[in-house]
C-alpha positions as CSV (number, residue, x, y, z in Angstrom):
1,M,-84.2,133.3,-150.4
2,V,-82.2,130.2,-151.3
3,F,-79.5,130.3,-153.9
4,N,-79.4,126.7,-155.2
5,H,-76.2,127.2,-157.0
6,L,-74.4,127.9,-153.7
7,I,-75.6,124.8,-151.9
8,G,-72.6,122.7,-150.7
9,V,-70.1,125.5,-151.0
10,R,-68.0,126.0,-147.8
11,F,-67.1,129.6,-147.1
12,P,-63.9,130.4,-145.0
13,V,-64.6,131.3,-141.4
14,G,-62.6,134.0,-139.7
15,P,-59.7,136.1,-141.1
16,P,-57.3,134.5,-143.6
17,K,-54.2,132.8,-142.1
18,K,-50.9,134.6,-142.2
19,M,-48.4,133.6,-144.8
20,F,-45.0,133.0,-143.1
21,K,-41.8,133.7,-145.1
22,I,-39.0,131.3,-144.5
23,A,-35.4,131.7,-145.6
24,I,-33.5,128.5,-146.4
25,I,-29.9,129.5,-145.8
26,E,-28.0,127.0,-148.0
27,K,-29.9,124.3,-149.9
28,I,-31.2,121.3,-148.0
29,E,-32.7,118.1,-149.3
30,D,-35.9,118.3,-151.3
31,S,-37.6,115.9,-148.8
32,G,-37.8,118.9,-146.3
33,L,-38.7,121.5,-148.9
34,K,-41.7,119.4,-150.0
35,L,-43.2,119.9,-146.6
36,L,-43.3,123.7,-147.3
37,D,-44.5,123.2,-150.8
38,K,-47.5,121.3,-149.5
39,N,-48.3,123.8,-146.8
40,P,-50.3,126.9,-148.0
41,N,-49.3,129.0,-145.0
42,F,-45.6,129.1,-145.9
43,E,-43.4,130.5,-148.7
44,Y,-39.7,130.2,-148.9
45,E,-36.6,131.4,-150.6
46,I,-33.3,129.5,-150.9
47,I,-30.2,131.7,-150.1
48,N,-26.9,130.1,-151.1
49,N,-24.8,133.3,-151.0
50,T,-23.9,133.4,-147.3
51,T,-21.6,136.3,-147.4
52,K,-22.3,138.7,-144.5
53,N,-23.4,141.6,-146.8
54,N,-25.8,139.4,-148.7
55,L,-27.4,138.0,-145.6
56,K,-27.8,141.4,-144.1
57,E,-29.6,142.5,-147.3
58,K,-31.7,139.4,-147.8
59,L,-33.0,138.5,-144.3
60,L,-34.9,141.7,-143.6
61,N,-38.4,140.3,-143.9
62,F,-38.3,136.6,-143.0
63,D,-40.3,135.2,-140.1
64,G,-38.1,132.1,-139.8
65,L,-35.0,130.6,-141.3
66,T,-33.2,127.3,-141.6
67,L,-29.4,127.3,-141.0
68,R,-26.6,124.9,-141.9
69,V,-23.0,126.1,-141.5
70,A,-23.3,129.8,-142.3
71,K,-22.5,132.1,-139.4
72,L,-25.1,134.4,-138.0
73,D,-23.6,137.1,-135.7
74,S,-25.4,139.9,-134.0
75,D,-24.5,142.3,-136.9
76,I,-26.6,140.1,-139.2
77,L,-29.3,139.2,-136.8
78,Q,-30.1,142.8,-135.9
79,T,-31.3,143.3,-139.4
80,C,-33.8,140.5,-139.1
81,K,-36.6,142.6,-137.6
82,K,-39.4,140.0,-138.1
83,L,-37.4,136.9,-137.2
84,K,-39.0,134.6,-134.6
85,V,-37.3,131.2,-135.0
86,I,-34.1,129.6,-136.4
87,S,-34.1,125.9,-137.1
88,R,-30.6,124.5,-137.3
89,H,-29.9,121.7,-139.8
90,G,-27.9,119.8,-137.1
91,V,-27.4,119.8,-133.4
92,G,-24.5,122.2,-132.8
93,Y,-25.2,126.0,-132.8
94,D,-21.8,127.6,-132.3
95,N,-22.3,129.5,-135.6
96,V,-25.2,131.5,-134.1
97,D,-25.0,134.4,-131.6
98,V,-27.2,132.8,-128.9
99,N,-26.8,135.8,-126.6
100,Y,-28.6,137.9,-129.2
101,L,-31.3,135.3,-129.7
102,K,-31.9,135.2,-125.9
103,K,-32.1,139.0,-125.6
104,N,-34.5,139.3,-128.5
105,N,-36.7,136.3,-127.7
106,I,-35.9,134.4,-130.9
107,T,-36.3,130.6,-130.6
108,L,-33.5,128.3,-131.6
109,M,-34.4,124.7,-132.7
110,I,-32.2,121.7,-133.6
111,T,-32.6,118.4,-135.4
112,A,-32.2,116.5,-132.2
113,T,-32.6,113.0,-133.6
114,G,-31.8,113.0,-137.3
115,N,-28.0,112.5,-137.3
116,A,-27.4,110.3,-134.3
117,V,-27.1,106.9,-136.1
118,T,-24.9,108.3,-139.0
119,V,-22.4,110.1,-136.7
120,A,-22.1,107.0,-134.5
121,E,-21.4,104.9,-137.6
122,H,-18.8,107.4,-138.7
123,A,-17.0,107.1,-135.3
124,I,-17.0,103.3,-135.7
125,Y,-15.7,103.6,-139.3
126,M,-12.8,105.8,-138.0
127,M,-12.0,103.4,-135.2
128,I,-11.9,100.4,-137.5
129,S,-9.9,102.2,-140.3
130,L,-7.2,103.3,-137.9
131,S,-7.1,100.0,-135.9
132,K,-6.9,97.9,-139.1
133,G,-4.4,100.1,-141.0
134,I,-6.9,100.4,-143.9
135,V,-5.2,103.4,-145.5
136,S,-1.7,101.9,-145.3
137,Y,-2.9,98.5,-146.7
138,D,-4.7,100.2,-149.5
139,T,-1.6,102.3,-150.4
140,A,0.6,99.2,-150.2
141,V,-1.5,97.3,-152.8
142,R,-1.8,100.3,-155.1
143,S,2.0,100.9,-155.0
144,G,2.8,97.3,-155.8
145,D,4.0,96.5,-152.3
146,F,1.5,93.7,-151.9
147,K,3.1,91.7,-149.1
148,K,6.7,93.0,-148.8
149,N,6.3,95.4,-145.8
150,V,2.6,95.0,-144.7
151,S,3.6,92.8,-141.8
152,Q,5.3,95.8,-140.3
153,I,2.0,97.8,-140.2
154,E,0.7,97.7,-136.6
155,T,-3.0,96.8,-136.3
156,Y,-5.4,96.1,-133.5
157,E,-8.7,94.4,-132.8
158,L,-11.7,96.2,-131.2
159,F,-12.7,93.0,-129.4
160,N,-12.2,93.3,-125.6
161,K,-10.8,96.8,-125.8
162,K,-12.0,99.7,-123.6
163,I,-13.6,102.7,-125.1
164,L,-14.4,106.0,-123.3
165,I,-17.4,107.8,-124.7
166,A,-17.1,111.4,-123.6
167,G,-20.7,112.8,-123.9
168,F,-23.7,110.6,-123.7
169,G,-26.4,112.3,-125.7
170,R,-28.2,110.7,-128.6
171,I,-25.0,110.1,-130.6
172,G,-23.2,108.6,-127.6
173,R,-26.2,106.3,-127.0
174,N,-26.1,105.1,-130.5
175,L,-22.4,104.6,-130.4
176,I,-22.5,102.4,-127.3
177,K,-24.8,99.9,-129.0
178,R,-22.3,99.5,-131.8
179,C,-19.4,99.2,-129.5
180,L,-21.1,96.5,-127.5
181,G,-21.7,94.7,-130.8
182,F,-17.9,94.4,-131.1
183,E,-17.7,93.1,-127.5
184,M,-15.9,96.2,-126.2
185,K,-15.9,97.5,-122.7
186,V,-17.5,100.9,-122.4
187,D,-16.8,103.7,-119.9
188,V,-19.0,106.8,-120.2
189,Y,-18.2,110.3,-119.0
190,D,-21.1,112.7,-118.8
191,P,-21.7,114.7,-115.6
192,F,-25.3,115.3,-116.7
193,V,-26.4,111.7,-117.1
194,S,-26.9,109.3,-114.2
195,G,-25.0,106.1,-113.7
196,Q,-28.3,104.2,-113.7
197,I,-29.1,105.4,-117.2
198,I,-25.6,104.7,-118.5
199,K,-25.7,101.2,-116.9
200,S,-29.1,100.5,-118.6
201,F,-27.3,101.0,-121.9
202,G,-24.5,98.6,-120.9
203,G,-21.9,101.2,-119.9
204,N,-20.0,102.2,-116.8
205,K,-20.2,105.8,-115.6
206,V,-16.9,107.4,-114.8
207,E,-16.8,110.6,-112.7
208,N,-13.4,112.0,-113.7
209,L,-12.4,112.4,-117.3
210,N,-8.7,112.9,-116.7
211,S,-8.5,109.7,-114.8
212,A,-10.7,107.8,-117.3
213,V,-8.5,108.6,-120.3
214,T,-5.5,106.8,-118.8
215,N,-7.3,103.4,-119.1
216,A,-8.9,103.8,-122.5
217,D,-7.9,102.2,-125.7
218,Y,-10.3,104.4,-127.7
219,I,-11.8,107.8,-126.8
220,S,-14.7,109.2,-128.7
221,I,-15.7,112.8,-128.2
222,H,-19.3,113.8,-128.3
223,M,-19.3,117.2,-126.4
224,P,-20.3,120.7,-127.4
225,L,-17.6,123.3,-127.7
226,N,-17.8,125.9,-124.9
227,E,-15.5,127.6,-122.3
228,K,-15.3,124.4,-120.3
229,T,-14.5,122.0,-123.2
230,K,-12.2,124.2,-125.3
231,N,-8.7,122.5,-125.4
232,L,-10.0,119.9,-123.0
233,I,-7.7,117.3,-124.6
234,N,-4.3,119.0,-124.5
235,M,-0.7,117.8,-124.2
236,K,-1.0,117.3,-120.4
237,V,-3.9,114.9,-120.9
238,L,-2.5,113.3,-124.0
239,K,0.7,112.3,-122.1
240,T,-1.4,110.3,-119.6
241,M,-2.9,108.1,-122.3
242,K,-1.8,104.6,-123.4
243,K,0.5,104.4,-126.4
244,N,-2.1,102.4,-128.3
245,T,-4.9,104.9,-127.7
246,I,-6.9,106.1,-130.7
247,I,-9.0,109.3,-130.2
248,I,-11.9,110.2,-132.4
249,N,-13.7,113.6,-132.6
250,T,-16.9,113.9,-134.6
251,A,-18.3,116.6,-132.3
252,R,-16.6,120.0,-132.5
253,G,-13.2,121.3,-133.4
254,G,-11.4,123.0,-130.5
255,V,-12.2,120.3,-127.9
256,I,-8.9,118.7,-128.9
257,N,-5.9,121.1,-129.1
258,E,-4.7,120.4,-132.7
259,K,-1.1,121.5,-132.1
260,D,-0.7,119.2,-129.1
261,L,-2.4,116.3,-130.9
262,D,0.0,116.6,-133.9
263,Q,3.0,116.5,-131.5
264,A,1.5,113.6,-129.6
265,L,1.1,111.6,-132.8
266,N,4.6,112.4,-134.1
267,E,6.2,111.5,-130.8
268,K,4.0,108.3,-130.6
269,I,2.5,109.3,-127.3
270,I,-0.7,107.9,-128.7
271,F,-1.3,105.6,-131.7
272,G,-3.7,107.5,-133.9
273,A,-6.6,110.0,-134.2
274,G,-9.7,110.4,-136.4
275,L,-11.0,114.0,-136.9
276,D,-14.2,115.0,-138.6
277,V,-14.0,118.5,-137.1
278,F,-11.4,121.2,-136.8
279,E,-10.6,124.4,-134.9
280,K,-10.9,126.3,-138.1
281,E,-13.0,125.0,-141.0
282,P,-11.8,124.5,-143.5
283,P,-8.4,124.0,-141.9
284,D,-5.5,126.1,-143.1
285,T,-3.4,124.4,-145.8
286,D,-0.4,124.6,-143.5
287,N,-2.1,122.8,-140.7
288,P,0.4,120.1,-139.8
289,L,-2.3,117.5,-139.2
290,L,-3.0,117.5,-143.0
291,K,0.4,115.9,-143.5
292,N,0.3,113.6,-140.5
293,N,-0.2,110.0,-141.6
294,R,-1.2,108.9,-138.1
295,V,-4.5,110.8,-138.3
296,L,-7.6,110.0,-140.4
297,L,-9.5,113.1,-141.6
298,S,-12.9,113.8,-143.0
299,P,-14.4,117.3,-143.9
300,H,-17.1,117.6,-141.1
301,S,-19.1,115.1,-143.1
302,S,-20.0,112.5,-140.5
303,S,-23.7,113.2,-141.1
304,F,-23.6,113.3,-144.9
305,T,-25.2,110.0,-145.8
306,K,-28.1,110.2,-148.1
307,E,-30.5,108.8,-145.4
308,C,-29.3,111.3,-142.8
309,K,-29.5,114.3,-145.0
310,S,-33.1,113.5,-145.8
311,R,-34.0,113.0,-142.2
312,M,-32.3,116.2,-141.1
313,S,-34.0,118.2,-143.9
314,I,-37.4,116.9,-142.8
315,E,-36.7,117.6,-139.1
316,T,-35.4,121.1,-139.9
317,V,-38.4,122.1,-141.8
318,Q,-40.9,120.4,-139.5
319,N,-39.5,122.4,-136.6
320,I,-40.3,125.6,-138.5
321,I,-43.9,124.4,-139.3
322,D,-44.4,123.2,-135.7
323,F,-43.2,126.5,-134.3
324,F,-45.8,128.5,-136.2
325,E,-48.5,126.0,-135.6
326,N,-47.8,125.9,-131.8
327,K,-46.8,122.2,-131.9
328,T,-43.2,122.5,-130.9
329,K,-41.5,119.6,-129.1
330,D,-39.3,120.5,-126.0
331,S,-36.6,118.2,-127.2
332,M,-36.1,120.2,-130.3
333,I,-35.8,123.6,-128.6
334,V,-32.5,124.9,-127.3
335,K,-32.8,126.4,-123.8
336,L,-31.0,129.6,-124.0
């Protein structure tokens, strides 16, 4: 018997697909959320209250989650009985208990490409601002001191200066392109990258960081924070630097010892510093660096351009979708 009214109707084959529940911990750009809106296999909830008690209560039944700066320790994670994947809105993951993830076979993913250009630009902005005395010049004009004392402000060119890029991942590789555009000489320290690769980008590989800092006019940090890099730049190292050295950190607070840096700036051991990251975020109001006019500060915002936030949001969500659709890219997965 033929049912003419059913001709052309397509019936689903096999069991219905599982609906995955995703927690968006702290709001991300709509460009990423739209990917979930268009995918019928996902539902999501945005969680902006990141207090420990709220996260423990809220995260019980989610299959995956996206994470910005909120901290997820083992106390929180052990309540996430269904959790299979965390997608970081960024590249660092020191706000996650990775040992717990490894023990419980939870995948950690990062936005490996989204922020490289923006952070590299931020490092250049800090280098130029400090070298050209931008803040001092701006203050002079606003205070009515248009020409009186500005000649006493010490400034430098980037041209023909030597920069040491410490860490040669995607951000470091974007930074070197911009430094070469200013006709700078570039040394690169990264024990995990070959000299041949560094040379192909126009840089010179150095094997010893402590030796390399003694010749650098600029130092830009692009390393993770771990036991080996904590307080890597301390007073002993700072004292070996040139008096005109400017050091930039857009990576992780704690790589540079803040107390030692403040002292080195006050004693004019080095010329200046630019910090986008701090040992404690936000820094305590009595942190002496907040009152030091030889340091340029930004609130861990080097990736906060409109374009970058959109790219990172898309990558963050696409990582989640790819994970559950078995399409993950190795470059996005953190090897725990």
